[in-house]
MOPAC internal coordinates of N, CA, C and O (Angstrom, degrees):
PM7 1SCF
backbone

  N    0.0000 0     0.00 0     0.00 0    0    0    0
  C    1.4490 1     0.00 0     0.00 0    1    0    0
  C    1.5222 1   108.76 1     0.00 0    2    1    0
  O    1.2310 1   120.97 1   -24.12 1    3    2    1
  N    1.3254 1   115.76 1   155.88 1    3    2    1
  C    1.4582 1   120.18 1   179.11 1    5    3    2
  C    1.5291 1   110.15 1  -114.19 1    6    5    3
  O    1.2310 1   121.54 1   -46.57 1    7    6    5
  N    1.3307 1   114.66 1   133.43 1    7    6    5
  C    1.4576 1   123.34 1  -178.71 1    9    7    6
  C    1.5277 1   107.62 1  -118.98 1   10    9    7
  O    1.2310 1   120.21 1   -44.58 1   11   10    9
  N    1.3147 1   117.20 1   135.42 1   11   10    9
  C    1.4580 1   121.37 1   174.02 1   13   11   10
  C    1.5188 1   108.40 1   -96.16 1   14   13   11
  O    1.2310 1   120.81 1   -53.83 1   15   14   13
  N    1.3248 1   116.05 1   126.17 1   15   14   13
  C    1.4630 1   122.31 1  -179.89 1   17   15   14
  C    1.5222 1   108.08 1  -106.81 1   18   17   15
  O    1.2310 1   120.56 1   -52.32 1   19   18   17
  N    1.3225 1   116.53 1   127.68 1   19   18   17
  C    1.4611 1   122.55 1   176.82 1   21   19   18
  C    1.5230 1   109.40 1  -108.20 1   22   21   19
  O    1.2310 1   120.67 1   -42.89 1   23   22   21
  N    1.3236 1   116.32 1   137.11 1   23   22   21
  C    1.4694 1   121.59 1  -179.71 1   25   23   22
  C    1.5167 1   109.13 1  -124.09 1   26   25   23
  O    1.2310 1   120.89 1   -36.82 1   27   26   25
  N    1.3249 1   115.90 1   143.18 1   27   26   25
  C    1.4520 1   121.43 1  -177.57 1   29   27   26
  C    1.5195 1   111.03 1  -130.73 1   30   29   27
  O    1.2310 1   120.92 1   -24.72 1   31   30   29
  N    1.3127 1   115.85 1   155.28 1   31   30   29
  C    1.4702 1   124.76 1   172.64 1   33   31   30
  C    1.5324 1   112.05 1    46.52 1   34   33   31
  O    1.2310 1   119.85 1    58.72 1   35   34   33
  N    1.3299 1   117.89 1  -121.28 1   35   34   33
  C    1.4654 1   122.35 1  -174.55 1   37   35   34
  C    1.5277 1   112.23 1   -59.97 1   38   37   35
  O    1.2310 1   119.81 1   142.31 1   39   38   37
  N    1.3384 1   117.96 1   -37.69 1   39   38   37
  C    1.4637 1   120.29 1   178.54 1   41   39   38
  C    1.5280 1   110.30 1   -64.53 1   42   41   39
  O    1.2310 1   120.80 1   138.30 1   43   42   41
  N    1.3126 1   116.08 1   -41.70 1   43   42   41
  C    1.4695 1   120.87 1   178.96 1   45   43   42
  C    1.5239 1   110.48 1   -62.39 1   46   45   43
  O    1.2310 1   120.66 1   135.27 1   47   46   45
  N    1.3213 1   116.34 1   -44.73 1   47   46   45
  C    1.4621 1   120.34 1   178.55 1   49   47   46
  C    1.5236 1   111.28 1   -64.30 1   50   49   47
  O    1.2310 1   120.34 1   140.08 1   51   50   49
  N    1.3094 1   116.95 1   -39.92 1   51   50   49
  C    1.4702 1   122.15 1  -177.58 1   53   51   50
  C    1.5272 1   111.42 1   -61.09 1   54   53   51
  O    1.2310 1   120.11 1   135.83 1   55   54   53
  N    1.3255 1   117.39 1   -44.17 1   55   54   53
  C    1.4618 1   119.92 1  -175.61 1   57   55   54
  C    1.5299 1   113.06 1   -95.98 1   58   57   55
  O    1.2310 1   120.36 1   167.14 1   59   58   57
  N    1.3296 1   116.92 1   -12.86 1   59   58   57
  C    1.4537 1   119.84 1   178.32 1   61   59   58
  C    1.5146 1   114.62 1    76.93 1   62   61   59
  O    1.2310 1   120.29 1  -157.19 1   63   62   61
  N    1.3264 1   117.05 1    22.81 1   63   62   61
  C    1.4653 1   121.08 1   179.12 1   65   63   62
  C    1.5263 1   109.15 1  -153.61 1   66   65   63
  O    1.2310 1   120.97 1   -27.75 1   67   66   65
  N    1.3072 1   115.75 1   152.25 1   67   66   65
  C    1.4601 1   120.68 1   178.74 1   69   67   66
  C    1.5087 1   113.24 1   -93.14 1   70   69   67
  O    1.2310 1   120.75 1   164.93 1   71   70   69
  N    1.3444 1   116.16 1   -15.07 1   71   70   69
  C    1.4611 1   119.14 1   179.51 1   73   71   70
  C    1.5221 1   109.80 1  -159.36 1   74   73   71
  O    1.2310 1   121.62 1   -14.98 1   75   74   73
  N    1.3198 1   114.51 1   165.02 1   75   74   73
  C    1.4645 1   121.88 1   176.94 1   77   75   74
  C    1.5207 1   107.81 1  -156.17 1   78   77   75
  O    1.2310 1   121.05 1   -28.99 1   79   78   77
  N    1.3059 1   115.60 1   151.01 1   79   78   77
  C    1.4647 1   121.29 1   173.41 1   81   79   78
  C    1.5183 1   107.01 1  -108.58 1   82   81   79
  O    1.2310 1   120.98 1   -50.49 1   83   82   81
  N    1.3368 1   115.73 1   129.51 1   83   82   81
  C    1.4639 1   121.58 1  -176.03 1   85   83   82
  C    1.5234 1   109.08 1  -123.07 1   86   85   83
  O    1.2310 1   120.70 1   -48.26 1   87   86   85
  N    1.3121 1   116.26 1   131.74 1   87   86   85
  C    1.4726 1   121.53 1   174.74 1   89   87   86
  C    1.5227 1   108.38 1   -91.87 1   90   89   87
  O    1.2310 1   121.05 1   -50.38 1   91   90   89
  N    1.3256 1   115.59 1   129.62 1   91   90   89
  C    1.4600 1   121.87 1  -179.57 1   93   91   90
  C    1.5218 1   109.52 1  -132.57 1   94   93   91
  O    1.2310 1   120.03 1   -25.83 1   95   94   93
  N    1.3295 1   117.55 1   154.17 1   95   94   93
  C    1.4703 1   119.33 1   174.94 1   97   95   94
  C    1.5346 1   110.87 1   -70.98 1   98   97   95
  O    1.2310 1   120.97 1   -27.70 1   99   98   97
  N    1.3196 1   115.75 1   152.30 1   99   98   97
  C    1.4603 1   120.10 1   175.67 1  101   99   98
  C    1.5173 1   109.51 1   -54.64 1  102  101   99
  O    1.2310 1   120.34 1   -34.31 1  103  102  101
  N    1.3231 1   116.95 1   145.69 1  103  102  101
  C    1.4604 1   121.87 1   179.45 1  105  103  102
  C    1.5143 1   113.71 1    87.64 1  106  105  103
  O    1.2310 1   119.98 1  -176.61 1  107  106  105
  N    1.3389 1   117.63 1     3.39 1  107  106  105
  C    1.4676 1   120.42 1  -179.35 1  109  107  106
  C    1.5200 1   111.31 1   -71.45 1  110  109  107
  O    1.2310 1   121.57 1   -23.61 1  111  110  109
  N    1.3153 1   114.60 1   156.39 1  111  110  109
  C    1.4656 1   122.27 1   179.43 1  113  111  110
  C    1.5323 1   109.49 1  -116.25 1  114  113  111
  O    1.2310 1   121.17 1    -5.18 1  115  114  113
  N    1.3168 1   115.37 1   174.82 1  115  114  113
  C    1.4649 1   120.66 1   174.03 1  117  115  114
  C    1.5331 1   109.47 1   -57.42 1  118  117  115
  O    1.2310 1   120.06 1   138.76 1  119  118  117
  N    1.3129 1   117.50 1   -41.24 1  119  118  117
  C    1.4588 1   121.09 1   178.59 1  121  119  118
  C    1.5220 1   112.21 1   -60.46 1  122  121  119
  O    1.2310 1   120.33 1   139.32 1  123  122  121
  N    1.3334 1   116.97 1   -40.68 1  123  122  121
  C    1.4642 1   121.73 1   176.48 1  125  123  122
  C    1.5209 1   110.08 1   -60.62 1  126  125  123
  O    1.2310 1   120.97 1   134.84 1  127  126  125
  N    1.3187 1   115.75 1   -45.16 1  127  126  125
  C    1.4654 1   120.94 1   179.24 1  129  127  126
  C    1.5233 1   111.03 1   -60.36 1  130  129  127
  O    1.2310 1   120.30 1   132.69 1  131  130  129
  N    1.3186 1   117.03 1   -47.31 1  131  130  129
  C    1.4648 1   120.28 1  -179.09 1  133  131  130
  C    1.5221 1   111.23 1   -61.43 1  134  133  131
  O    1.2310 1   120.13 1   139.19 1  135  134  133
  N    1.3194 1   117.36 1   -40.81 1  135  134  133
  C    1.4706 1   120.71 1   177.46 1  137  135  134
  C    1.5203 1   110.88 1   -62.73 1  138  137  135
  O    1.2310 1   120.47 1   137.79 1  139  138  137
  N    1.3184 1   116.71 1   -42.21 1  139  138  137
  C    1.4591 1   121.43 1   179.93 1  141  139  138
  C    1.5281 1   110.42 1   -65.13 1  142  141  139
  O    1.2310 1   120.32 1   140.27 1  143  142  141
  N    1.3254 1   116.99 1   -39.73 1  143  142  141
  C    1.4674 1   120.18 1   178.59 1  145  143  142
  C    1.5228 1   110.78 1   -65.02 1  146  145  143
  O    1.2310 1   119.93 1   133.01 1  147  146  145
  N    1.3309 1   117.74 1   -46.99 1  147  146  145
  C    1.4734 1   120.92 1  -179.56 1  149  147  146
  C    1.5257 1   111.56 1   -60.95 1  150  149  147
  O    1.2310 1   120.42 1   147.00 1  151  150  149
  N    1.3233 1   116.79 1   -33.00 1  151  150  149
  C    1.4642 1   121.26 1  -179.16 1  153  151  150
  C    1.5241 1   112.45 1   -67.27 1  154  153  151
  O    1.2310 1   120.13 1   164.59 1  155  154  153
  N    1.3272 1   117.35 1   -15.41 1  155  154  153
  C    1.4628 1   120.39 1   177.50 1  157  155  154
  C    1.5265 1   111.71 1   -68.37 1  158  157  155
  O    1.2310 1   120.55 1   161.76 1  159  158  157
  N    1.3307 1   116.56 1   -18.24 1  159  158  157
  C    1.4619 1   120.89 1   179.44 1  161  159  158
  C    1.5193 1   112.10 1    76.63 1  162  161  159
  O    1.2310 1   121.10 1    13.32 1  163  162  161
  N    1.3157 1   115.51 1  -166.68 1  163  162  161
  C    1.4646 1   120.34 1  -177.06 1  165  163  162
  C    1.5088 1   110.85 1    57.08 1  166  165  163
  O    1.2310 1   120.27 1    38.47 1  167  166  165
  N    1.3196 1   117.09 1  -141.53 1  167  166  165
  C    1.4583 1   122.19 1   178.74 1  169  167  166
  C    1.5175 1   113.24 1   -62.64 1  170  169  167
  O    1.2310 1   120.57 1   153.21 1  171  170  169
  N    1.3355 1   116.51 1   -26.79 1  171  170  169
  C    1.4654 1   119.73 1   178.22 1  173  171  170
  C    1.5294 1   111.08 1   -62.04 1  174  173  171
  O    1.2310 1   120.95 1   144.18 1  175  174  173
  N    1.3147 1   115.79 1   -35.82 1  175  174  173
  C    1.4564 1   120.26 1  -179.60 1  177  175  174
  C    1.5182 1   113.33 1   -67.90 1  178  177  175
  O    1.2310 1   120.61 1   163.16 1  179  178  177
  N    1.3353 1   116.43 1   -16.84 1  179  178  177
  C    1.4601 1   121.41 1  -179.51 1  181  179  178
  C    1.5225 1   113.57 1   -92.97 1  182  181  179
  O    1.2310 1   120.05 1  -175.56 1  183  182  181
  N    1.3246 1   117.51 1     4.44 1  183  182  181
  C    1.4676 1   118.94 1   177.74 1  185  183  182
  C    1.5184 1   109.12 1   -62.71 1  186  185  183
  O    1.2310 1   119.81 1   -35.17 1  187  186  185
  N    1.3392 1   117.98 1   144.83 1  187  186  185
  C    1.4631 1   121.02 1   179.92 1  189  187  186
  C    1.5307 1   111.74 1   -59.77 1  190  189  187
  O    1.2310 1   120.82 1   -26.68 1  191  190  189
  N    1.3119 1   116.03 1   153.32 1  191  190  189
  C    1.4652 1   120.57 1   179.65 1  193  191  190
  C    1.5287 1   112.30 1   -63.95 1  194  193  191
  O    1.2310 1   120.28 1   145.29 1  195  194  193
  N    1.3117 1   117.07 1   -34.71 1  195  194  193
  C    1.4685 1   120.39 1  -178.85 1  197  195  194
  C    1.5208 1   110.55 1  -132.14 1  198  197  195
  O    1.2310 1   119.81 1  -110.02 1  199  198  197
  N    1.3313 1   117.96 1    69.98 1  199  198  197
  C    1.4530 1   119.22 1  -179.92 1  201  199  198
  C    1.5332 1   110.65 1   -72.75 1  202  201  199
  O    1.2310 1   120.82 1   -23.75 1  203  202  201
  N    1.3104 1   116.04 1   156.25 1  203  202  201
  C    1.4622 1   119.53 1   171.30 1  205  203  202
  C    1.5268 1   106.43 1   -69.87 1  206  205  203
  O    1.2310 1   121.00 1   -45.97 1  207  206  205
  N    1.3306 1   115.69 1   134.03 1  207  206  205
  C    1.4580 1   121.49 1  -175.22 1  209  207  206
  C    1.5229 1   109.08 1  -131.94 1  210  209  207
  O    1.2310 1   121.21 1   -39.29 1  211  210  209
  N    1.3219 1   115.28 1   140.71 1  211  210  209
  C    1.4633 1   120.69 1   172.28 1  213  211  210
  C    1.5237 1   107.92 1  -124.25 1  214  213  211
  O    1.2310 1   120.81 1   -46.05 1  215  214  213
  N    1.3177 1   116.07 1   133.95 1  215  214  213
  C    1.4602 1   122.02 1   174.95 1  217  215  214
  C    1.5158 1   106.86 1  -110.39 1  218  217  215
  O    1.2310 1   121.09 1   -60.72 1  219  218  217
  N    1.3128 1   115.52 1   119.28 1  219  218  217
  C    1.4658 1   121.18 1  -177.96 1  221  219  218
  C    1.5296 1   111.40 1    52.01 1  222  221  219
  O    1.2310 1   121.76 1  -135.48 1  223  222  221
  N    1.3352 1   114.23 1    44.52 1  223  222  221
  C    1.4715 1   124.56 1   175.15 1  225  223  222
  C    1.5281 1   115.14 1    69.86 1  226  225  223
  O    1.2310 1   120.48 1  -159.78 1  227  226  225
  N    1.3294 1   116.68 1    20.22 1  227  226  225
  C    1.4702 1   121.08 1   174.72 1  229  227  226
  C    1.5219 1   107.89 1  -127.94 1  230  229  227
  O    1.2310 1   120.92 1   -47.07 1  231  230  229
  N    1.3373 1   115.84 1   132.93 1  231  230  229
  C    1.4648 1   119.03 1   179.46 1  233  231  230
  C    1.5212 1   110.16 1   -55.65 1  234  233  231
  O    1.2310 1   121.39 1   -36.93 1  235  234  233
  N    1.3363 1   114.94 1   143.07 1  235  234  233
  C    1.4601 1   120.39 1  -176.31 1  237  235  234
  C    1.5201 1   109.91 1  -140.74 1  238  237  235
  O    1.2310 1   120.85 1   -23.00 1  239  238  237
  N    1.3222 1   115.99 1   157.00 1  239  238  237
  C    1.4655 1   121.98 1   177.81 1  241  239  238
  C    1.5227 1   109.61 1  -100.04 1  242  241  239
  O    1.2310 1   120.80 1    -7.22 1  243  242  241
  N    1.3175 1   116.07 1   172.78 1  243  242  241
  C    1.4534 1   121.95 1  -177.98 1  245  243  242
  C    1.5086 1   114.59 1   -62.76 1  246  245  243
  O    1.2310 1   120.27 1   154.95 1  247  246  245
  N    1.3271 1   117.09 1   -25.05 1  247  246  245
  C    1.4657 1   119.12 1  -179.35 1  249  247  246
  C    1.5291 1   113.06 1   -94.50 1  250  249  247
  O    1.2310 1   120.21 1  -172.62 1  251  250  249
  N    1.3359 1   117.21 1     7.38 1  251  250  249
  C    1.4689 1   121.08 1   177.91 1  253  251  250
  C    1.5207 1   110.18 1   -68.47 1  254  253  251
  O    1.2310 1   120.80 1   -47.94 1  255  254  253
  N    1.3147 1   116.07 1   132.06 1  255  254  253
  C    1.4641 1   121.77 1   179.78 1  257  255  254
  C    1.5243 1   110.24 1   -73.06 1  258  257  255
  O    1.2310 1   121.18 1   -33.40 1  259  258  257
  N    1.3222 1   115.35 1   146.60 1  259  258  257
  C    1.4578 1   121.80 1   176.94 1  261  259  258
  C    1.5227 1   109.66 1  -110.96 1  262  261  259
  O    1.2310 1   121.27 1   -25.90 1  263  262  261
  N    1.3278 1   115.17 1   154.10 1  263  262  261
  C    1.4604 1   121.25 1   177.58 1  265  263  262
  C    1.5250 1   108.85 1  -129.77 1  266  265  263
  O    1.2310 1   120.87 1   -23.33 1  267  266  265
  N    1.3216 1   115.95 1   156.67 1  267  266  265
  C    1.4503 1   120.89 1   179.39 1  269  267  266
  C    1.5327 1   110.71 1   -52.62 1  270  269  267
  O    1.2310 1   121.23 1   -48.23 1  271  270  269
  N    1.3238 1   115.26 1   131.77 1  271  270  269
  C    1.4561 1   120.57 1   178.14 1  273  271  270
  C    1.5171 1   114.90 1    89.49 1  274  273  271
  O    1.2310 1   119.64 1   176.99 1  275  274  273
  N    1.3314 1   118.29 1    -3.01 1  275  274  273
  C    1.4663 1   120.16 1   179.13 1  277  275  274
  C    1.5238 1   110.61 1   -62.60 1  278  277  275
  O    1.2310 1   121.77 1   -28.49 1  279  278  277
  N    1.3211 1   114.22 1   151.51 1  279  278  277
  C    1.4615 1   122.49 1   174.87 1  281  279  278
  C    1.5263 1   107.20 1  -112.25 1  282  281  279
  O    1.2310 1   120.90 1   -59.14 1  283  282  281
  N    1.3291 1   115.89 1   120.86 1  283  282  281
  C    1.4603 1   121.92 1  -178.03 1  285  283  282
  C    1.5105 1   108.95 1  -113.92 1  286  285  283
  O    1.2310 1   120.32 1   -58.16 1  287  286  285
  N    1.3168 1   117.00 1   121.84 1  287  286  285
  C    1.4594 1   122.02 1   177.75 1  289  287  286
  C    1.5232 1   109.71 1  -104.29 1  290  289  287
  O    1.2310 1   120.87 1   -49.70 1  291  290  289
  N    1.3309 1   115.94 1   130.30 1  291  290  289
  C    1.4642 1   121.21 1   173.70 1  293  291  290
  C    1.5101 1   106.24 1   -96.26 1  294  293  291
  O    1.2310 1   120.91 1   -64.32 1  295  294  293
  N    1.3184 1   115.87 1   115.68 1  295  294  293
  C    1.4655 1   122.16 1  -171.57 1  297  295  294
  C    1.5239 1   109.50 1  -100.43 1  298  297  295
  O    1.2310 1   120.41 1   -60.79 1  299  298  297
  N    1.3241 1   116.82 1   119.21 1  299  298  297
  C    1.4657 1   119.54 1  -178.65 1  301  299  298
  C    1.5275 1   111.01 1   -74.18 1  302  301  299
  O    1.2310 1   120.78 1   -22.18 1  303  302  301
  N    1.3347 1   116.12 1   157.82 1  303  302  301
  C    1.4599 1   119.16 1   175.35 1  305  303  302
  C    1.5292 1   109.63 1   -65.60 1  306  305  303
  O    1.2310 1   121.15 1   -29.74 1  307  306  305
  N    1.3088 1   115.40 1   150.26 1  307  306  305
  C    1.4666 1   119.95 1   177.40 1  309  307  306
  C    1.5176 1   109.45 1  -119.43 1  310  309  307
  O    1.2310 1   121.39 1   -28.97 1  311  310  309
  N    1.2865 1   114.95 1   151.03 1  311  310  309
  C    1.4626 1   120.56 1   177.76 1  313  311  310
  C    1.5150 1   108.07 1  -127.10 1  314  313  311
  O    1.2310 1   121.10 1   -28.27 1  315  314  313
  N    1.2624 1   115.51 1   151.73 1  315  314  313
  C    1.4560 1   119.06 1   179.05 1  317  315  314
  C    1.5164 1   109.67 1  -157.42 1  318  317  315
  O    1.2310 1   121.93 1    -4.83 1  319  318  317
  N    1.2638 1   113.90 1   175.17 1  319  318  317
  C    1.4491 1   115.46 1  -178.89 1  321  319  318
  C    1.4777 1   111.92 1  -158.93 1  322  321  319
  O    1.2310 1   120.10 1   180.00 1  323  322  321

């Protein structure tokens, strides 16, 4: 299955891209996706261990199942004051 990964702000700067398409085996989870992304090395390897993630615009946990065509957004931490 193919998953579209969207990156914003610090994550986008870290990896040097705003999006990527990742092929995963059926039955993969958000955790599987994150492991596969980190294995790419470079800036991908510097992604946080537990980033905020949204699947199809809804927050999701690491054990959330993925389906072909899902859109996964890696949401960077925000600061304010």
